[in-house]
mmCIF file of the N, C-alpha and C atoms, coordinates in Angstrom:
data_MODEL
# 
_entry.id   MODEL 
# 
loop_
_atom_site.group_PDB 
_atom_site.id 
_atom_site.type_symbol 
_atom_site.label_atom_id 
_atom_site.label_alt_id 
_atom_site.label_comp_id 
_atom_site.label_asym_id 
_atom_site.label_entity_id 
_atom_site.label_seq_id 
_atom_site.pdbx_PDB_ins_code 
_atom_site.Cartn_x 
_atom_site.Cartn_y 
_atom_site.Cartn_z 
_atom_site.occupancy 
_atom_site.B_iso_or_equiv 
_atom_site.pdbx_formal_charge 
_atom_site.auth_seq_id 
_atom_site.auth_comp_id 
_atom_site.auth_asym_id 
_atom_site.auth_atom_id 
_atom_site.pdbx_PDB_model_num 
ATOM 1   N N  . MET A 1 1  ? 0.838   -1.207 -0.104  1.00 0.00 ? 1  MET A N  1 
ATOM 2   C CA . MET A 1 1  ? -0.612  0.237  -0.024  1.00 0.00 ? 1  MET A CA 1 
ATOM 3   C C  . MET A 1 1  ? 0.859   1.635  -0.110  1.00 0.00 ? 1  MET A C  1 
ATOM 4   N N  . ALA A 1 2  ? 0.267   2.562  -0.727  1.00 0.00 ? 2  ALA A N  1 
ATOM 5   C CA . ALA A 1 2  ? 1.295   3.514  -0.680  1.00 0.00 ? 2  ALA A CA 1 
ATOM 6   C C  . ALA A 1 2  ? 1.093   4.632  0.341   1.00 0.00 ? 2  ALA A C  1 
ATOM 7   N N  . ASP A 1 3  ? 2.736   4.957  0.904   1.00 0.00 ? 3  ASP A N  1 
ATOM 8   C CA . ASP A 1 3  ? 2.052   5.953  1.791   1.00 0.00 ? 3  ASP A CA 1 
ATOM 9   C C  . ASP A 1 3  ? 1.028   6.993  1.429   1.00 0.00 ? 3  ASP A C  1 
ATOM 10  N N  . TRP A 1 4  ? 0.908   7.396  2.530   1.00 0.00 ? 4  TRP A N  1 
ATOM 11  C CA . TRP A 1 4  ? 0.009   9.061  2.109   1.00 0.00 ? 4  TRP A CA 1 
ATOM 12  C C  . TRP A 1 4  ? 0.671   10.184 1.549   1.00 0.00 ? 4  TRP A C  1 
ATOM 13  N N  . GLU A 1 5  ? 1.894   9.978  1.248   1.00 0.00 ? 5  GLU A N  1 
ATOM 14  C CA . GLU A 1 5  ? 2.225   11.226 0.682   1.00 0.00 ? 5  GLU A CA 1 
ATOM 15  C C  . GLU A 1 5  ? 2.075   10.534 -0.301  1.00 0.00 ? 5  GLU A C  1 
ATOM 16  N N  . THR A 1 6  ? 2.309   9.535  -0.924  1.00 0.00 ? 6  THR A N  1 
ATOM 17  C CA . THR A 1 6  ? 2.058   8.855  -2.526  1.00 0.00 ? 6  THR A CA 1 
ATOM 18  C C  . THR A 1 6  ? 0.810   9.672  -2.599  1.00 0.00 ? 6  THR A C  1 
ATOM 19  N N  . VAL A 1 7  ? 0.389   8.817  -2.155  1.00 0.00 ? 7  VAL A N  1 
ATOM 20  C CA . VAL A 1 7  ? -1.294  9.133  -2.574  1.00 0.00 ? 7  VAL A CA 1 
ATOM 21  C C  . VAL A 1 7  ? -1.471  10.657 -2.609  1.00 0.00 ? 7  VAL A C  1 
ATOM 22  N N  . ARG A 1 8  ? -1.673  11.984 -2.216  1.00 0.00 ? 8  ARG A N  1 
ATOM 23  C CA . ARG A 1 8  ? -1.471  13.295 -2.053  1.00 0.00 ? 8  ARG A CA 1 
ATOM 24  C C  . ARG A 1 8  ? -0.355  13.559 -3.174  1.00 0.00 ? 8  ARG A C  1 
ATOM 25  N N  . GLU A 1 9  ? 0.197   13.071 -3.533  1.00 0.00 ? 9  GLU A N  1 
ATOM 26  C CA . GLU A 1 9  ? 0.769   13.802 -4.675  1.00 0.00 ? 9  GLU A CA 1 
ATOM 27  C C  . GLU A 1 9  ? 0.265   13.017 -5.974  1.00 0.00 ? 9  GLU A C  1 
ATOM 28  N N  . ILE A 1 10 ? -0.531  11.589 -6.094  1.00 0.00 ? 10 ILE A N  1 
ATOM 29  C CA . ILE A 1 10 ? -1.190  11.290 -7.063  1.00 0.00 ? 10 ILE A CA 1 
ATOM 30  C C  . ILE A 1 10 ? -2.335  11.890 -7.158  1.00 0.00 ? 10 ILE A C  1 
ATOM 31  N N  . ALA A 1 11 ? -3.030  12.431 -6.337  1.00 0.00 ? 11 ALA A N  1 
ATOM 32  C CA . ALA A 1 11 ? -4.504  12.704 -6.303  1.00 0.00 ? 11 ALA A CA 1 
ATOM 33  C C  . ALA A 1 11 ? -4.361  14.291 -6.478  1.00 0.00 ? 11 ALA A C  1 
ATOM 34  N N  . LEU A 1 12 ? -3.092  15.105 -6.379  1.00 0.00 ? 12 LEU A N  1 
ATOM 35  C CA . LEU A 1 12 ? -3.005  16.831 -6.711  1.00 0.00 ? 12 LEU A CA 1 
ATOM 36  C C  . LEU A 1 12 ? -2.699  16.905 -8.269  1.00 0.00 ? 12 LEU A C  1 
ATOM 37  N N  . SER A 1 13 ? -2.317  15.843 -8.797  1.00 0.00 ? 13 SER A N  1 
ATOM 38  C CA . SER A 1 13 ? -1.952  15.785 -9.934  1.00 0.00 ? 13 SER A CA 1 
ATOM 39  C C  . SER A 1 13 ? -2.716  15.938 -11.445 1.00 0.00 ? 13 SER A C  1 
ATOM 40  N N  . PHE A 1 14 ? -4.027  15.540 -10.706 1.00 0.00 ? 14 PHE A N  1 
ATOM 41  C CA . PHE A 1 14 ? -5.535  15.850 -11.571 1.00 0.00 ? 14 PHE A CA 1 
ATOM 42  C C  . PHE A 1 14 ? -5.684  16.863 -11.170 1.00 0.00 ? 14 PHE A C  1 
ATOM 43  N N  . PRO A 1 15 ? -6.465  17.308 -13.065 1.00 0.00 ? 15 PRO A N  1 
ATOM 44  C CA . PRO A 1 15 ? -6.441  18.518 -13.321 1.00 0.00 ? 15 PRO A CA 1 
ATOM 45  C C  . PRO A 1 15 ? -7.298  19.199 -12.089 1.00 0.00 ? 15 PRO A C  1 
ATOM 46  N N  . GLU A 1 16 ? -7.459  20.402 -11.233 1.00 0.00 ? 16 GLU A N  1 
ATOM 47  C CA . GLU A 1 16 ? -8.431  21.257 -11.110 1.00 0.00 ? 16 GLU A CA 1 
ATOM 48  C C  . GLU A 1 16 ? -8.340  20.335 -9.334  1.00 0.00 ? 16 GLU A C  1 
ATOM 49  N N  . ALA A 1 17 ? -7.904  19.706 -8.841  1.00 0.00 ? 17 ALA A N  1 
ATOM 50  C CA . ALA A 1 17 ? -7.513  18.790 -7.729  1.00 0.00 ? 17 ALA A CA 1 
ATOM 51  C C  . ALA A 1 17 ? -6.980  19.918 -6.389  1.00 0.00 ? 17 ALA A C  1 
ATOM 52  N N  . GLU A 1 18 ? -7.675  19.425 -5.305  1.00 0.00 ? 18 GLU A N  1 
ATOM 53  C CA . GLU A 1 18 ? -7.822  20.580 -4.296  1.00 0.00 ? 18 GLU A CA 1 
ATOM 54  C C  . GLU A 1 18 ? -7.881  19.576 -3.212  1.00 0.00 ? 18 GLU A C  1 
ATOM 55  N N  . GLU A 1 19 ? -6.747  20.037 -2.398  1.00 0.00 ? 19 GLU A N  1 
ATOM 56  C CA . GLU A 1 19 ? -6.736  19.261 -1.138  1.00 0.00 ? 19 GLU A CA 1 
ATOM 57  C C  . GLU A 1 19 ? -7.418  20.533 0.217   1.00 0.00 ? 19 GLU A C  1 
ATOM 58  N N  . ASP A 1 20 ? -8.216  19.511 0.662   1.00 0.00 ? 20 ASP A N  1 
ATOM 59  C CA . ASP A 1 20 ? -8.682  20.580 1.994   1.00 0.00 ? 20 ASP A CA 1 
ATOM 60  C C  . ASP A 1 20 ? -8.742  19.021 3.364   1.00 0.00 ? 20 ASP A C  1 
ATOM 61  N N  . THR A 1 21 ? -9.735  19.158 4.077   1.00 0.00 ? 21 THR A N  1 
ATOM 62  C CA . THR A 1 21 ? -9.699  18.478 5.290   1.00 0.00 ? 21 THR A CA 1 
ATOM 63  C C  . THR A 1 21 ? -10.805 18.450 5.397   1.00 0.00 ? 21 THR A C  1 
ATOM 64  N N  . ALA A 1 22 ? -11.598 17.674 6.750   1.00 0.00 ? 22 ALA A N  1 
ATOM 65  C CA . ALA A 1 22 ? -12.149 16.895 7.322   1.00 0.00 ? 22 ALA A CA 1 
ATOM 66  C C  . ALA A 1 22 ? -11.869 16.841 8.712   1.00 0.00 ? 22 ALA A C  1 
ATOM 67  N N  . GLY A 1 23 ? -12.615 17.519 9.411   1.00 0.00 ? 23 GLY A N  1 
ATOM 68  C CA . GLY A 1 23 ? -12.465 17.120 10.789  1.00 0.00 ? 23 GLY A CA 1 
ATOM 69  C C  . GLY A 1 23 ? -11.067 17.423 10.760  1.00 0.00 ? 23 GLY A C  1 
ATOM 70  N N  . SER A 1 24 ? -9.861  16.239 10.517  1.00 0.00 ? 24 SER A N  1 
ATOM 71  C CA . SER A 1 24 ? -8.583  16.011 10.937  1.00 0.00 ? 24 SER A CA 1 
ATOM 72  C C  . SER A 1 24 ? -7.889  15.127 9.777   1.00 0.00 ? 24 SER A C  1 
ATOM 73  N N  . ARG A 1 25 ? -8.493  14.851 9.255   1.00 0.00 ? 25 ARG A N  1 
ATOM 74  C CA . ARG A 1 25 ? -8.019  13.889 8.116   1.00 0.00 ? 25 ARG A CA 1 
ATOM 75  C C  . ARG A 1 25 ? -7.855  14.647 6.709   1.00 0.00 ? 25 ARG A C  1 
ATOM 76  N N  . PRO A 1 26 ? -7.208  14.537 5.588   1.00 0.00 ? 26 PRO A N  1 
ATOM 77  C CA . PRO A 1 26 ? -7.125  15.463 4.339   1.00 0.00 ? 26 PRO A CA 1 
ATOM 78  C C  . PRO A 1 26 ? -8.123  14.571 3.200   1.00 0.00 ? 26 PRO A C  1 
ATOM 79  N N  . THR A 1 27 ? -8.629  15.245 2.757   1.00 0.00 ? 27 THR A N  1 
ATOM 80  C CA . THR A 1 27 ? -10.100 15.375 1.441   1.00 0.00 ? 27 THR A CA 1 
ATOM 81  C C  . THR A 1 27 ? -9.132  15.566 0.065   1.00 0.00 ? 27 THR A C  1 
ATOM 82  N N  . PHE A 1 28 ? -9.021  15.089 -0.467  1.00 0.00 ? 28 PHE A N  1 
ATOM 83  C CA . PHE A 1 28 ? -8.958  15.539 -2.141  1.00 0.00 ? 28 PHE A CA 1 
ATOM 84  C C  . PHE A 1 28 ? -11.075 16.033 -2.985  1.00 0.00 ? 28 PHE A C  1 
ATOM 85  N N  . ARG A 1 29 ? -10.679 16.915 -3.473  1.00 0.00 ? 29 ARG A N  1 
ATOM 86  C CA . ARG A 1 29 ? -11.748 17.468 -4.370  1.00 0.00 ? 29 ARG A CA 1 
ATOM 87  C C  . ARG A 1 29 ? -11.400 17.644 -5.569  1.00 0.00 ? 29 ARG A C  1 
ATOM 88  N N  . VAL A 1 30 ? -12.266 17.202 -6.821  1.00 0.00 ? 30 VAL A N  1 
ATOM 89  C CA . VAL A 1 30 ? -12.513 18.252 -7.788  1.00 0.00 ? 30 VAL A CA 1 
ATOM 90  C C  . VAL A 1 30 ? -13.416 18.868 -8.069  1.00 0.00 ? 30 VAL A C  1 
ATOM 91  N N  . ARG A 1 31 ? -13.709 20.315 -7.932  1.00 0.00 ? 31 ARG A N  1 
ATOM 92  C CA . ARG A 1 31 ? -14.688 21.188 -8.388  1.00 0.00 ? 31 ARG A CA 1 
ATOM 93  C C  . ARG A 1 31 ? -15.682 20.928 -7.267  1.00 0.00 ? 31 ARG A C  1 
ATOM 94  N N  . GLY A 1 32 ? -15.356 20.693 -5.667  1.00 0.00 ? 32 GLY A N  1 
ATOM 95  C CA . GLY A 1 32 ? -15.744 20.814 -5.177  1.00 0.00 ? 32 GLY A CA 1 
ATOM 96  C C  . GLY A 1 32 ? -16.137 19.594 -4.652  1.00 0.00 ? 32 GLY A C  1 
ATOM 97  N N  . LYS A 1 33 ? -16.478 18.648 -5.725  1.00 0.00 ? 33 LYS A N  1 
ATOM 98  C CA . LYS A 1 33 ? -16.760 17.071 -5.435  1.00 0.00 ? 33 LYS A CA 1 
ATOM 99  C C  . LYS A 1 33 ? -15.288 15.954 -5.024  1.00 0.00 ? 33 LYS A C  1 
ATOM 100 N N  . LEU A 1 34 ? -16.007 15.258 -3.758  1.00 0.00 ? 34 LEU A N  1 
ATOM 101 C CA . LEU A 1 34 ? -14.396 14.716 -3.027  1.00 0.00 ? 34 LEU A CA 1 
ATOM 102 C C  . LEU A 1 34 ? -15.344 13.446 -3.787  1.00 0.00 ? 34 LEU A C  1 
ATOM 103 N N  . PHE A 1 35 ? -13.261 13.355 -4.160  1.00 0.00 ? 35 PHE A N  1 
ATOM 104 C CA . PHE A 1 35 ? -13.130 12.097 -4.680  1.00 0.00 ? 35 PHE A CA 1 
ATOM 105 C C  . PHE A 1 35 ? -12.159 10.887 -4.247  1.00 0.00 ? 35 PHE A C  1 
ATOM 106 N N  . ALA A 1 36 ? -11.025 11.271 -3.096  1.00 0.00 ? 36 ALA A N  1 
ATOM 107 C CA . ALA A 1 36 ? -10.183 10.883 -2.345  1.00 0.00 ? 36 ALA A CA 1 
ATOM 108 C C  . ALA A 1 36 ? -10.199 11.336 -0.343  1.00 0.00 ? 36 ALA A C  1 
ATOM 109 N N  . TRP A 1 37 ? -9.841  10.320 0.436   1.00 0.00 ? 37 TRP A N  1 
ATOM 110 C CA . TRP A 1 37 ? -9.688  11.017 1.801   1.00 0.00 ? 37 TRP A CA 1 
ATOM 111 C C  . TRP A 1 37 ? -9.124  10.098 2.761   1.00 0.00 ? 37 TRP A C  1 
ATOM 112 N N  . MET A 1 38 ? -9.202  10.303 3.620   1.00 0.00 ? 38 MET A N  1 
ATOM 113 C CA . MET A 1 38 ? -8.312  8.738  4.956   1.00 0.00 ? 38 MET A CA 1 
ATOM 114 C C  . MET A 1 38 ? -9.487  8.839  5.137   1.00 0.00 ? 38 MET A C  1 
ATOM 115 N N  . ALA A 1 39 ? -9.422  7.917  5.165   1.00 0.00 ? 39 ALA A N  1 
ATOM 116 C CA . ALA A 1 39 ? -10.146 7.003  6.111   1.00 0.00 ? 39 ALA A CA 1 
ATOM 117 C C  . ALA A 1 39 ? -9.808  7.014  7.436   1.00 0.00 ? 39 ALA A C  1 
ATOM 118 N N  . ARG A 1 40 ? -11.216 6.660  8.601   1.00 0.00 ? 40 ARG A N  1 
ATOM 119 C CA . ARG A 1 40 ? -10.729 6.907  10.072  1.00 0.00 ? 40 ARG A CA 1 
ATOM 120 C C  . ARG A 1 40 ? -10.547 6.004  10.409  1.00 0.00 ? 40 ARG A C  1 
ATOM 121 N N  . GLU A 1 41 ? -9.482  6.290  11.626  1.00 0.00 ? 41 GLU A N  1 
ATOM 122 C CA . GLU A 1 41 ? -8.717  5.063  12.378  1.00 0.00 ? 41 GLU A CA 1 
ATOM 123 C C  . GLU A 1 41 ? -9.768  3.638  12.841  1.00 0.00 ? 41 GLU A C  1 
ATOM 124 N N  . ARG A 1 42 ? -11.200 3.921  13.324  1.00 0.00 ? 42 ARG A N  1 
ATOM 125 C CA . ARG A 1 42 ? -11.779 2.748  13.270  1.00 0.00 ? 42 ARG A CA 1 
ATOM 126 C C  . ARG A 1 42 ? -12.622 2.356  11.977  1.00 0.00 ? 42 ARG A C  1 
ATOM 127 N N  . ASP A 1 43 ? -12.561 2.632  11.297  1.00 0.00 ? 43 ASP A N  1 
ATOM 128 C CA . ASP A 1 43 ? -12.354 2.227  9.784   1.00 0.00 ? 43 ASP A CA 1 
ATOM 129 C C  . ASP A 1 43 ? -11.778 1.608  9.442   1.00 0.00 ? 43 ASP A C  1 
ATOM 130 N N  . GLY A 1 44 ? -10.656 1.346  9.526   1.00 0.00 ? 44 GLY A N  1 
ATOM 131 C CA . GLY A 1 44 ? -9.005  0.642  9.354   1.00 0.00 ? 44 GLY A CA 1 
ATOM 132 C C  . GLY A 1 44 ? -8.097  1.573  8.602   1.00 0.00 ? 44 GLY A C  1 
ATOM 133 N N  . GLY A 1 45 ? -7.857  2.628  9.006   1.00 0.00 ? 45 GLY A N  1 
ATOM 134 C CA . GLY A 1 45 ? -7.342  3.841  8.545   1.00 0.00 ? 45 GLY A CA 1 
ATOM 135 C C  . GLY A 1 45 ? -7.064  3.880  6.795   1.00 0.00 ? 45 GLY A C  1 
ATOM 136 N N  . GLY A 1 46 ? -6.513  4.222  5.990   1.00 0.00 ? 46 GLY A N  1 
ATOM 137 C CA . GLY A 1 46 ? -5.613  3.830  4.777   1.00 0.00 ? 46 GLY A CA 1 
ATOM 138 C C  . GLY A 1 46 ? -6.650  4.918  4.200   1.00 0.00 ? 46 GLY A C  1 
ATOM 139 N N  . LEU A 1 47 ? -6.604  4.470  2.573   1.00 0.00 ? 47 LEU A N  1 
ATOM 140 C CA . LEU A 1 47 ? -6.783  5.477  1.816   1.00 0.00 ? 47 LEU A CA 1 
ATOM 141 C C  . LEU A 1 47 ? -8.349  4.802  1.702   1.00 0.00 ? 47 LEU A C  1 
ATOM 142 N N  . ALA A 1 48 ? -9.341  5.454  0.982   1.00 0.00 ? 48 ALA A N  1 
ATOM 143 C CA . ALA A 1 48 ? -10.640 4.838  1.312   1.00 0.00 ? 48 ALA A CA 1 
ATOM 144 C C  . ALA A 1 48 ? -11.460 4.888  0.051   1.00 0.00 ? 48 ALA A C  1 
ATOM 145 N N  . VAL A 1 49 ? -10.626 5.145  -1.507  1.00 0.00 ? 49 VAL A N  1 
ATOM 146 C CA . VAL A 1 49 ? -10.776 5.035  -2.714  1.00 0.00 ? 49 VAL A CA 1 
ATOM 147 C C  . VAL A 1 49 ? -10.061 4.789  -3.084  1.00 0.00 ? 49 VAL A C  1 
ATOM 148 N N  . ARG A 1 50 ? -9.951  4.237  -4.910  1.00 0.00 ? 50 ARG A N  1 
ATOM 149 C CA . ARG A 1 50 ? -9.386  4.207  -6.007  1.00 0.00 ? 50 ARG A CA 1 
ATOM 150 C C  . ARG A 1 50 ? -9.121  5.781  -6.712  1.00 0.00 ? 50 ARG A C  1 
ATOM 151 N N  . VAL A 1 51 ? -7.756  6.361  -6.251  1.00 0.00 ? 51 VAL A N  1 
ATOM 152 C CA . VAL A 1 51 ? -7.595  7.335  -6.606  1.00 0.00 ? 51 VAL A CA 1 
ATOM 153 C C  . VAL A 1 51 ? -8.432  8.029  -8.069  1.00 0.00 ? 51 VAL A C  1 
ATOM 154 N N  . GLU A 1 52 ? -8.320  7.653  -9.213  1.00 0.00 ? 52 GLU A N  1 
ATOM 155 C CA . GLU A 1 52 ? -7.895  7.811  -10.246 1.00 0.00 ? 52 GLU A CA 1 
ATOM 156 C C  . GLU A 1 52 ? -9.555  7.417  -11.182 1.00 0.00 ? 52 GLU A C  1 
ATOM 157 N N  . ASP A 1 53 ? -9.741  6.097  -10.700 1.00 0.00 ? 53 ASP A N  1 
ATOM 158 C CA . ASP A 1 53 ? -11.053 5.915  -10.364 1.00 0.00 ? 53 ASP A CA 1 
ATOM 159 C C  . ASP A 1 53 ? -12.116 6.969  -9.848  1.00 0.00 ? 53 ASP A C  1 
ATOM 160 N N  . ALA A 1 54 ? -11.563 7.127  -8.632  1.00 0.00 ? 54 ALA A N  1 
ATOM 161 C CA . ALA A 1 54 ? -13.154 8.126  -8.011  1.00 0.00 ? 54 ALA A CA 1 
ATOM 162 C C  . ALA A 1 54 ? -12.735 9.686  -8.491  1.00 0.00 ? 54 ALA A C  1 
ATOM 163 N N  . TRP A 1 55 ? -11.490 9.931  -8.662  1.00 0.00 ? 55 TRP A N  1 
ATOM 164 C CA . TRP A 1 55 ? -11.474 11.495 -9.238  1.00 0.00 ? 55 TRP A CA 1 
ATOM 165 C C  . TRP A 1 55 ? -11.710 11.346 -11.265 1.00 0.00 ? 55 TRP A C  1 
ATOM 166 N N  . LEU A 1 56 ? -11.896 10.574 -11.652 1.00 0.00 ? 56 LEU A N  1 
ATOM 167 C CA . LEU A 1 56 ? -13.040 10.123 -12.924 1.00 0.00 ? 56 LEU A CA 1 
ATOM 168 C C  . LEU A 1 56 ? -14.594 10.353 -12.724 1.00 0.00 ? 56 LEU A C  1 
ATOM 169 N N  . ILE A 1 57 ? -15.064 9.646  -12.066 1.00 0.00 ? 57 ILE A N  1 
ATOM 170 C CA . ILE A 1 57 ? -16.364 9.305  -11.578 1.00 0.00 ? 57 ILE A CA 1 
ATOM 171 C C  . ILE A 1 57 ? -16.822 10.754 -11.077 1.00 0.00 ? 57 ILE A C  1 
ATOM 172 N N  . GLN A 1 58 ? -15.922 11.421 -10.649 1.00 0.00 ? 58 GLN A N  1 
ATOM 173 C CA . GLN A 1 58 ? -16.663 12.651 -9.729  1.00 0.00 ? 58 GLN A CA 1 
ATOM 174 C C  . GLN A 1 58 ? -15.769 14.681 -10.945 1.00 0.00 ? 58 GLN A C  1 
ATOM 175 N N  . ALA A 1 59 ? -15.363 13.854 -11.447 1.00 0.00 ? 59 ALA A N  1 
ATOM 176 C CA . ALA A 1 59 ? -14.552 15.458 -12.537 1.00 0.00 ? 59 ALA A CA 1 
ATOM 177 C C  . ALA A 1 59 ? -15.923 15.474 -13.660 1.00 0.00 ? 59 ALA A C  1 
ATOM 178 N N  . PRO A 1 60 ? -15.514 17.102 -13.388 1.00 0.00 ? 60 PRO A N  1 
ATOM 179 C CA . PRO A 1 60 ? -16.829 16.938 -14.843 1.00 0.00 ? 60 PRO A CA 1 
ATOM 180 C C  . PRO A 1 60 ? -16.683 16.290 -16.363 1.00 0.00 ? 60 PRO A C  1 
ATOM 181 N N  . LYS A 1 61 ? -17.710 16.043 -17.184 1.00 0.00 ? 61 LYS A N  1 
ATOM 182 C CA . LYS A 1 61 ? -17.250 14.899 -18.146 1.00 0.00 ? 61 LYS A CA 1 
ATOM 183 C C  . LYS A 1 61 ? -16.320 15.483 -18.868 1.00 0.00 ? 61 LYS A C  1 
ATOM 184 N N  . ARG A 1 62 ? -16.340 16.805 -19.293 1.00 0.00 ? 62 ARG A N  1 
ATOM 185 C CA . ARG A 1 62 ? -15.069 17.282 -20.147 1.00 0.00 ? 62 ARG A CA 1 
ATOM 186 C C  . ARG A 1 62 ? -13.810 17.001 -19.560 1.00 0.00 ? 62 ARG A C  1 
ATOM 187 N N  . LEU A 1 63 ? -14.070 17.702 -18.392 1.00 0.00 ? 63 LEU A N  1 
ATOM 188 C CA . LEU A 1 63 ? -12.322 17.946 -18.005 1.00 0.00 ? 63 LEU A CA 1 
ATOM 189 C C  . LEU A 1 63 ? -12.067 16.299 -17.888 1.00 0.00 ? 63 LEU A C  1 
ATOM 190 N N  . ALA A 1 64 ? -12.661 15.760 -17.610 1.00 0.00 ? 64 ALA A N  1 
ATOM 191 C CA . ALA A 1 64 ? -12.081 14.359 -17.712 1.00 0.00 ? 64 ALA A CA 1 
ATOM 192 C C  . ALA A 1 64 ? -11.977 13.351 -19.178 1.00 0.00 ? 64 ALA A C  1 
ATOM 193 N N  . ALA A 1 65 ? -12.487 13.929 -19.715 1.00 0.00 ? 65 ALA A N  1 
ATOM 194 C CA . ALA A 1 65 ? -12.874 12.634 -21.252 1.00 0.00 ? 65 ALA A CA 1 
ATOM 195 C C  . ALA A 1 65 ? -11.656 13.918 -21.708 1.00 0.00 ? 65 ALA A C  1 
ATOM 196 N N  . GLU A 1 66 ? -10.407 15.368 -21.102 1.00 0.00 ? 66 GLU A N  1 
ATOM 197 C CA . GLU A 1 66 ? -9.742  16.475 -21.787 1.00 0.00 ? 66 GLU A CA 1 
ATOM 198 C C  . GLU A 1 66 ? -8.481  15.210 -20.931 1.00 0.00 ? 66 GLU A C  1 
ATOM 199 N N  . PHE A 1 67 ? -8.780  15.273 -19.781 1.00 0.00 ? 67 PHE A N  1 
ATOM 200 C CA . PHE A 1 67 ? -7.491  14.542 -18.824 1.00 0.00 ? 67 PHE A CA 1 
ATOM 201 C C  . PHE A 1 67 ? -7.301  12.909 -19.537 1.00 0.00 ? 67 PHE A C  1 
ATOM 202 N N  . LEU A 1 68 ? -8.649  12.387 -20.348 1.00 0.00 ? 68 LEU A N  1 
ATOM 203 C CA . LEU A 1 68 ? -8.111  11.290 -20.985 1.00 0.00 ? 68 LEU A CA 1 
ATOM 204 C C  . LEU A 1 68 ? -7.494  11.207 -22.559 1.00 0.00 ? 68 LEU A C  1 
ATOM 205 N N  . ALA A 1 69 ? -7.810  12.157 -22.756 1.00 0.00 ? 69 ALA A N  1 
ATOM 206 C CA . ALA A 1 69 ? -7.492  12.190 -24.179 1.00 0.00 ? 69 ALA A CA 1 
ATOM 207 C C  . ALA A 1 69 ? -5.707  12.202 -23.727 1.00 0.00 ? 69 ALA A C  1 
ATOM 208 N N  . GLY A 1 70 ? -5.811  13.451 -23.093 1.00 0.00 ? 70 GLY A N  1 
ATOM 209 C CA . GLY A 1 70 ? -4.192  13.548 -23.059 1.00 0.00 ? 70 GLY A CA 1 
ATOM 210 C C  . GLY A 1 70 ? -3.180  12.404 -22.511 1.00 0.00 ? 70 GLY A C  1 
ATOM 211 N N  . SER A 1 71 ? -3.877  11.144 -22.237 1.00 0.00 ? 71 SER A N  1 
ATOM 212 C CA . SER A 1 71 ? -2.817  10.391 -21.547 1.00 0.00 ? 71 SER A CA 1 
ATOM 213 C C  . SER A 1 71 ? -2.428  9.084  -22.379 1.00 0.00 ? 71 SER A C  1 
# 
């Protein structure tokens, strides 16, 4: 499993991705929509979702299409 700094680098590499917090846990959003977050310790900690898949689901369709076209 990747460490949280690696997850952060990956999440912020996506267009319009922003880092925020929920309580004391880091979260990542695209245009205000949550796409990745650190799970609570009581839920096992770690990453809650697959970052790229989550970003593609939450990103506006045009932004996601532009990202995929550039891949």
